[in-house]
C-alpha positions as CSV (number, residue, x, y, z in Angstrom):
1,M,88.0,76.5,96.8
2,G,88.7,73.5,98.9
3,T,90.4,74.2,102.3
4,E,88.7,75.0,105.6
5,I,90.1,78.6,105.6
6,D,88.9,79.0,102.0
7,R,85.4,78.1,103.1
8,E,85.7,80.4,106.1
9,L,86.6,83.3,103.9
10,E,84.0,82.5,101.3
11,Q,81.3,82.5,104.0
12,A,82.5,85.8,105.5
13,H,82.5,87.3,102.0
14,A,78.9,86.1,101.5
15,T,77.8,87.6,104.8
16,L,79.3,90.9,104.0
17,L,77.9,91.0,100.5
18,A,74.4,90.0,101.7
19,R,74.5,93.0,104.1
20,H,75.7,95.6,101.6
21,A,75.4,94.4,98.0
22,P,73.3,91.2,97.7
23,D,73.0,91.4,93.9
24,T,76.8,91.3,93.4
25,R,77.9,88.7,90.9
26,V,80.9,86.7,92.2
27,R,83.1,84.8,89.7
28,R,86.5,83.4,89.0
29,V,88.6,84.8,86.2
30,R,92.0,83.8,84.8
31,W,95.1,85.8,84.3
32,S,98.4,84.6,82.8
33,Q,99.8,83.2,86.2
34,G,96.7,81.9,87.9
35,E,93.1,82.6,88.9
36,T,91.5,85.2,91.0
37,Q,88.0,86.4,92.0
38,V,86.0,89.4,91.0
39,L,82.9,91.1,92.4
40,E,80.7,92.7,89.8
41,L,77.7,94.9,90.2
42,G,75.7,97.3,88.0
43,A,75.7,98.1,84.3
44,G,77.1,100.9,82.1
45,P,80.5,102.3,81.6
46,P,83.1,100.1,83.4
47,L,84.9,101.0,86.6
48,L,87.7,98.7,87.8
49,L,88.4,98.8,91.6
50,V,91.9,97.8,92.6
51,H,92.6,97.3,96.4
52,G,95.7,98.1,98.3
53,G,98.4,95.8,99.8
54,G,97.2,93.4,102.5
55,D,93.5,93.8,101.7
56,G,91.2,92.4,99.1
57,A,88.3,93.3,96.9
58,F,86.1,93.1,100.0
59,E,87.3,96.5,101.1
60,W,85.1,98.1,98.4
61,V,81.9,96.3,99.3
62,P,80.4,99.0,101.5
63,I,80.3,101.4,98.5
64,L,79.7,99.0,95.7
65,P,76.0,99.7,95.4
66,A,76.5,103.5,95.3
67,L,79.2,103.3,92.6
68,A,77.1,100.8,90.6
69,R,74.1,103.2,90.3
70,T,75.4,104.3,86.8
71,R,78.3,101.9,86.1
72,R,79.4,98.3,85.7
73,V,81.7,98.1,88.7
74,V,84.3,95.3,89.0
75,A,86.4,94.8,92.2
76,V,89.2,92.4,91.7
77,D,91.3,90.4,94.2
78,R,95.0,91.0,93.4
79,P,97.3,88.0,93.4
80,G,97.8,86.5,96.9
81,H,94.9,88.5,98.3
82,G,91.2,87.8,99.0
83,L,90.2,84.5,97.3
84,S,92.8,84.7,94.5
85,D,95.4,82.0,94.1
86,P,98.4,82.3,96.5
87,F,101.3,84.3,95.1
88,D,104.9,84.7,96.1
89,Y,106.2,88.2,95.4
90,G,109.8,87.2,96.1
91,G,112.0,88.3,93.2
92,V,109.1,89.9,91.3
93,D,109.5,93.2,89.5
94,L,106.4,94.8,91.1
95,L,105.6,97.3,88.4
96,D,106.0,94.8,85.6
97,H,103.8,92.4,87.6
98,G,101.1,95.1,88.0
99,R,101.1,95.9,84.3
100,T,100.8,92.2,83.4
101,F,98.1,91.5,85.9
102,L,95.8,94.5,85.1
103,G,96.2,93.9,81.4
104,D,95.3,90.3,81.7
105,I,92.3,91.1,83.9
106,L,90.9,93.6,81.4
107,D,91.4,91.0,78.7
108,S,89.5,88.4,80.8
109,L,86.7,90.9,81.4
110,E,86.7,91.7,77.6
111,L,87.4,95.4,78.3
112,T,89.8,97.3,76.0
113,R,89.5,100.5,78.1
114,T,88.2,101.4,81.5
115,D,88.2,103.9,84.3
116,I,90.1,102.7,87.4
117,A,89.8,103.6,91.1
118,A,92.6,102.2,93.2
119,N,94.0,102.3,96.7
120,S,97.6,102.4,98.1
121,I,99.8,99.8,96.3
122,G,96.9,99.1,94.0
123,G,97.2,102.8,93.0
124,L,100.9,102.4,92.3
125,L,100.3,99.4,90.1
126,S,97.4,101.2,88.3
127,A,99.6,104.2,87.7
128,A,102.3,102.0,86.2
129,F,99.7,100.3,84.0
130,A,98.2,103.6,82.9
131,S,101.7,105.0,82.1
132,E,102.6,101.9,80.0
133,V,99.3,101.5,78.1
134,P,97.4,104.8,78.4
135,D,94.9,103.8,75.7
136,R,93.5,101.2,78.1
137,V,92.8,103.7,81.0
138,S,90.2,106.5,80.6
139,R,90.6,108.2,84.0
140,L,92.3,107.2,87.2
141,V,91.1,107.8,90.8
142,L,93.7,107.3,93.6
143,A,91.6,106.8,96.7
144,G,94.3,106.8,99.4
145,A,97.9,107.5,98.9
146,P,100.0,105.2,96.6
147,P,103.6,104.7,97.7
148,G,106.4,106.0,95.6
149,V,106.0,109.8,95.8
150,T,108.5,109.8,98.7
151,R,110.5,107.0,100.2
152,E,108.5,107.2,103.5
153,A,106.2,104.5,104.9
154,P,104.6,104.0,108.3
155,L,106.9,102.3,110.9
156,P,105.1,98.9,111.0
157,L,105.4,98.4,107.3
158,R,109.1,99.6,107.3
159,L,109.8,97.0,110.0
160,M,108.1,94.2,108.1
161,S,110.0,95.0,104.9
162,L,113.4,94.7,106.6
163,P,115.7,91.9,105.4
164,L,116.1,88.9,107.8
165,V,113.9,90.2,110.6
166,G,111.0,91.6,108.7
167,Q,109.3,88.3,107.7
168,P,109.5,86.7,111.2
169,L,108.3,89.9,112.8
170,G,105.4,90.1,110.3
171,R,104.4,86.5,111.0
172,L,104.4,87.3,114.7
173,M,102.3,90.4,114.2
174,M,99.8,88.7,111.8
175,G,99.9,85.2,113.4
176,N,96.7,85.3,115.5
177,P,94.3,87.7,113.8
178,T,91.1,88.6,115.8
179,R,88.3,91.1,115.3
180,E,89.6,93.6,117.9
181,G,93.3,93.1,117.0
182,N,92.6,93.8,113.4
183,R,90.4,96.8,114.3
184,K,93.3,98.2,116.2
185,F,95.6,97.7,113.2
186,W,93.1,99.3,110.9
187,G,93.0,102.3,113.3
188,Q,96.8,102.6,113.2
189,L,97.2,102.5,109.4
190,Q,94.0,102.3,107.5
191,V,91.0,104.4,108.8
192,A,90.4,107.4,111.1
193,H,87.4,105.8,112.7
194,P,88.1,102.1,113.5
195,E,85.1,102.0,115.8
196,R,82.8,102.3,112.7
197,L,84.1,99.1,111.2
198,E,81.4,96.5,111.4
199,D,81.9,92.9,112.7
200,A,81.0,91.4,109.3
201,F,83.8,93.5,107.6
202,L,86.4,92.5,110.3
203,D,85.4,88.8,110.0
204,V,86.4,89.0,106.3
205,D,89.6,90.7,107.2
206,V,90.5,88.1,109.9
207,A,89.9,85.2,107.5
208,H,91.7,87.0,104.7
209,T,94.7,87.6,107.0
210,R,94.9,83.9,108.0
211,R,94.6,82.7,104.5
212,N,97.0,85.1,102.8
213,R,99.6,86.0,105.4
214,D,102.6,84.7,103.5
215,S,101.6,86.3,100.2
216,I,101.0,89.7,102.0
217,L,104.4,89.6,103.8
218,S,106.2,88.8,100.5
219,L,104.4,91.8,98.9
220,I,105.4,94.1,101.8
221,R,109.1,93.1,101.4
222,C,108.9,93.4,97.6
223,A,107.3,96.9,97.8
224,G,109.8,98.0,100.5
225,R,112.7,97.2,98.3
226,L,111.2,99.1,95.4
227,I,110.4,102.2,97.3
228,R,113.8,102.3,99.0
229,A,115.5,102.0,95.7
230,R,113.8,104.9,93.8
231,L,111.0,107.3,93.7
232,V,108.4,105.6,91.5
233,L,105.9,108.5,91.2
234,G,108.0,111.3,92.5
235,D,110.0,113.9,90.6
236,R,108.3,113.1,87.3
237,W,104.6,112.2,87.1
238,P,104.6,109.2,84.7
239,M,101.2,109.7,83.1
240,P,101.0,112.9,81.1
241,R,97.8,111.7,79.2
242,I,95.7,110.3,82.0
243,T,93.4,112.6,84.0
244,T,93.9,111.7,87.6
245,L,92.1,112.5,90.9
246,F,93.9,111.9,94.2
247,L,91.5,111.6,97.1
248,Q,93.7,112.4,100.1
249,G,92.4,111.5,103.5
250,E,93.0,114.1,106.1
251,H,94.5,111.4,108.5
252,D,96.1,109.2,105.9
253,A,99.0,107.5,107.7
254,F,100.9,107.3,104.4
255,I,100.9,111.1,103.9
256,S,103.7,112.9,105.7
257,R,104.2,116.6,105.4
258,R,106.8,115.8,102.7
259,A,104.4,113.6,100.8
260,E,101.7,116.3,101.0
261,Q,104.0,118.8,99.5
262,A,105.1,116.4,96.8
263,W,101.4,115.9,95.8
264,A,100.8,119.6,95.8
265,A,103.8,120.1,93.5
266,I,102.5,117.4,91.1
267,A,99.1,119.0,91.0
268,A,100.6,122.4,90.4
269,E,102.7,121.2,87.5
270,K,100.3,118.8,85.9
271,P,96.9,120.3,84.8
272,N,95.5,116.8,84.5
273,V,96.1,115.9,88.2
274,R,93.7,117.2,90.9
275,V,94.0,116.6,94.7
276,A,90.8,116.6,96.8
277,R,91.3,116.5,100.6
278,I,88.8,114.3,102.5
279,P,88.2,115.6,106.0
280,G,88.0,113.0,108.8
281,A,89.3,110.2,106.6
282,G,92.2,107.8,106.7
283,H,94.1,105.7,104.1
284,L,90.9,104.1,102.9
285,P,88.9,107.3,102.8
286,W,85.6,105.7,101.7
287,L,85.3,103.7,104.8
288,D,85.4,106.9,106.9
289,Q,83.5,109.2,104.6
290,P,81.6,107.0,102.1
291,E,79.1,109.7,100.8
292,R,81.8,112.3,100.3
293,V,84.1,109.9,98.4
294,V,81.4,108.5,96.2
295,A,80.3,112.0,95.3
296,E,83.9,112.9,94.4
297,I,84.3,109.9,92.2
298,E,80.9,110.4,90.5
299,G,81.7,114.0,89.9
300,F,85.1,113.2,88.4
301,L,84.1,110.3,86.1
302,P,81.9,110.9,83.1
303,T,78.7,108.8,83.2
304,R,77.5,108.7,79.6
305,R,80.5,107.1,77.9
306,M,79.7,103.7,76.6
307,A,81.8,100.7,77.7
308,T,84.4,99.7,75.2
309,R,84.4,95.9,74.6
């Protein structure tokens, strides 16, 4: 990585990892349309962590050591996020992109099958991947609501996805990121307790926003078009063979009353889908309630299955 902002983000990453998970292995991996970075910790059955839109693999760092007690945990930067190559989502079929990216990443990691824990848009892409190639996904944890169960989204994201005005508005909103400005944004959309976000975490987020703003805005517009066009996960749950746990933060800004009812209906109709409510948590529930979320994930995922290579 060669630019000044790349080096700033690398240093912020290193500081956060030194604080929470100093033994993490950091490496570059290729996929069919570029390179990205993965964070890897632990040994045992594999668990792939897929972050949400606008974030990066760094969002998982606070719980990496806990998840890695019995597993080989790999957190990946999705295209245009973290320290991956920049990526323009304009004109991209988002679900096809997700299936291609996740399949390529598993190939690069030499994994034919894995458990996946994913957040938000990462959960949507992981669900699409599991639906298309169920033999490659053992179990799926949706930690924070994926879009697509209803056509709703929080107001800031709806505005930034609008044609013509959305991109300029997004550049204005994301044009001068600061610790406290980003803390406020996280409190509006991401977590229930923004005051608990440590400076080292916010420093990564600030550098990440500066580096990846255009990629993030192109993703928001792409996802907005998809969600307005059709219900991706609503009406018919697309993964009849994949056992799924949805960890629903009590204060998840992406869960309206309608969305909560939709998830309840899915869980009632599909015996392989379970919803667990996380009190006092937002859209990234593990940042508000790390011990509760790790316990839910560990209780849901078998620990003695061998990794498939």
